[in-house]
N, C-alpha and C positions, 0 to 999 in steps of 0.2 A: 120444916119448908118452906115457911114464914123467913129466916134465918139466910139460907139459902137464893132464896127471891132478893133481897136485899145486896147478898154478899152479888148474882149477877147484874143486879140494876144500879149499882157501883161499879162492876167493873165496864160497863158498857158506856159509864157517863164518866169516865174517869176522862176515855181520850178530851172529849168535849169540851167538861171542864179544865184541862191543858189548855187545848185551840184559845180558847174565850182566853185566858191568862194572859196566853201571848199578842192576843191580839188588844189585851185592853195595854197592856206594856208598853204598844204598839201608838194604840194613845195618850200613854201617855208621851211617849215620846215626839210625836206631834207638836203635844203642848211646850214640853221642853222649848221643843225649836222656836216655833212662829208664837207664841204669849208669852211663855218665857224670856229666849232668848239666853239660856243656859243649855250652854253644848256639851259641856263640859259632864252636865245632867241625860242628853242627851245622847253623849254614845257609850256614857255607862249602859243607859235601858238598851242602846242599842247591840251594847255585848251580849244582855239575857236574851235581847230577841231575835240572837244569830243561831243559838244553840235549835232552835224552833223554826224560824222560816218558814221550812215547812207545810206551818199548817195556818201558814196567812194565804190567800187567796192571791194566786200567778201573778195578778199587774199591783195587790199591795208590796208584795214581791219586789218589783222591781221598782214598782216608788219610794220603798223602804231602801234601798238600797243604794239609786239617787241621791237621797236623802244623805246617807252615809257618807258617800263621796267628796260630798258636798263639805259634808263638816271636816273630815281628814284633809281634805283639800285648804277650808278655808286655815286650819292647825300648819297645816306645811307639812305632814308627811306623806311625798305626794305616789309611794308605791302601793300605802292601803289605798288611795282615792286612784288610783289607775287600776287596782284592784276590783274594787267597788263600781268606777267605771265598766268596767268591761263587763261585770257583771249584769248592768242596765244592760250593755250594749247584745247579751248570749240569748236576750229574752225580747226586746224591740233595737231592733238594727237597726232604724230607721230615725230614730233619735237623735236631732244633731246637737242638742245641747252637751249631750254626753261625748259628742264625737269634736266639739271645739274644745269641752274640758280637757280631752283626750289629746288631744294638737298639742297644750299649747304643755303641759305637763309631759309631751314627749319633747316640746325646743327649749323645758328647763334640765332634762335629763342630758336633752345634746349638749347642752353650756358648758355642763360637768367633764364629759367626755373630750371637749375640745380644750379644756384645759390639759387633762391629762394630756392628747396627742402634740400640744405645744409643748408639753415637759418631758414628754420621752421620742424629741426628735433626734439626739443621741443613739437611739435603740431602736434598730429596726424594726426589730419581733413586735416587740410593743407597740411602736409606731402604726403596724400594719395593722395590730390585732382592732387596736383601739380606730383607727381610719374604720375598719370595716363594722364595727357597734356604735362608729355614728354616724358612716353610711345607715344605715338598715334602721337605725331610731329616726333618723331625718322620713325614712322613707313612709316610717307608721305614722310622724306627723303629720305627711303631708295627705295621704289618706282620712285621715279623721277631721284635717285643717280642711278639705277640698268638702267634703259632702257637710262639713258647717256653715260653707263660704256657698256651695250650692242650695241648704236651703234657709242662712239668713243672712243674705250678704252684706260684707259688713271689709270699709279699706285697708283695715289692722290686718286682719287673716289674710287676705288679697294679694298685699304687702309681701305679709311670709309669708305666702304660697311660691309667688313670683323670685324673693332673697334667694328662699334655701332650692328651691330647680336650678338657679345659678348656679350657685355653693354645688352642686352636683354633677355642675356641667350637663343639662339636662336639658339641652333644647327642645327638644322632637314632644316631651310628656309637658312642658311650657306653653308651645305653641298652640298643642291640642287642649291645655285647661280649659276652653271657653264652651268648646264640645260635651267637656265632660262634664263641665258644669250642669247646662243645660241636663243633662242626660239623667244624672244626680236629682236634679230642684223638681225629676216627679213624685217620688218617690221621702216624701216627710214628716216625720212627729214633730209634730212642735209640744204637748203636753202627754205627760204621762196622769197614768186616772187610778184611781182606787177602785 
């Protein structure tokens, strides 16, 4: 009977120990970023944490994803950074820092597409495909840059927004920009908390 009781206690405590292990790694992850400035160690810990993020509280998960996104952004791994910024926005849609990051990451991707558009001018099908992809990514960039601009006005972002609308020959959206920014500014999240 005593062995059975010990075994049952072990089974009941096992998930709690695993959750604590994930949270301990999260603390080490934060230390690697903030105190040690060891981004490689932080990414290594992040990969371990990713297998158990569901054991972290929801707000902690969101904060974790934001930090991982920034780490990948700093390493110029755009695709991974975008993936994690999108996870942040799925949990906190009004967090303007994620919107600004995604806006600029999409601009970087659009620059690569612009080069492909220029190189494919003699191939109408490829040119049309790349142009369509370019316009789609520019519209995504605009969505995110506008939200960031509404929450934290910035001349650089505003200039990008205007330039992108001019590239799209979209004077209607450019003319209604001010009203949209005012409306979006009512719902802004500035900080993520655990």
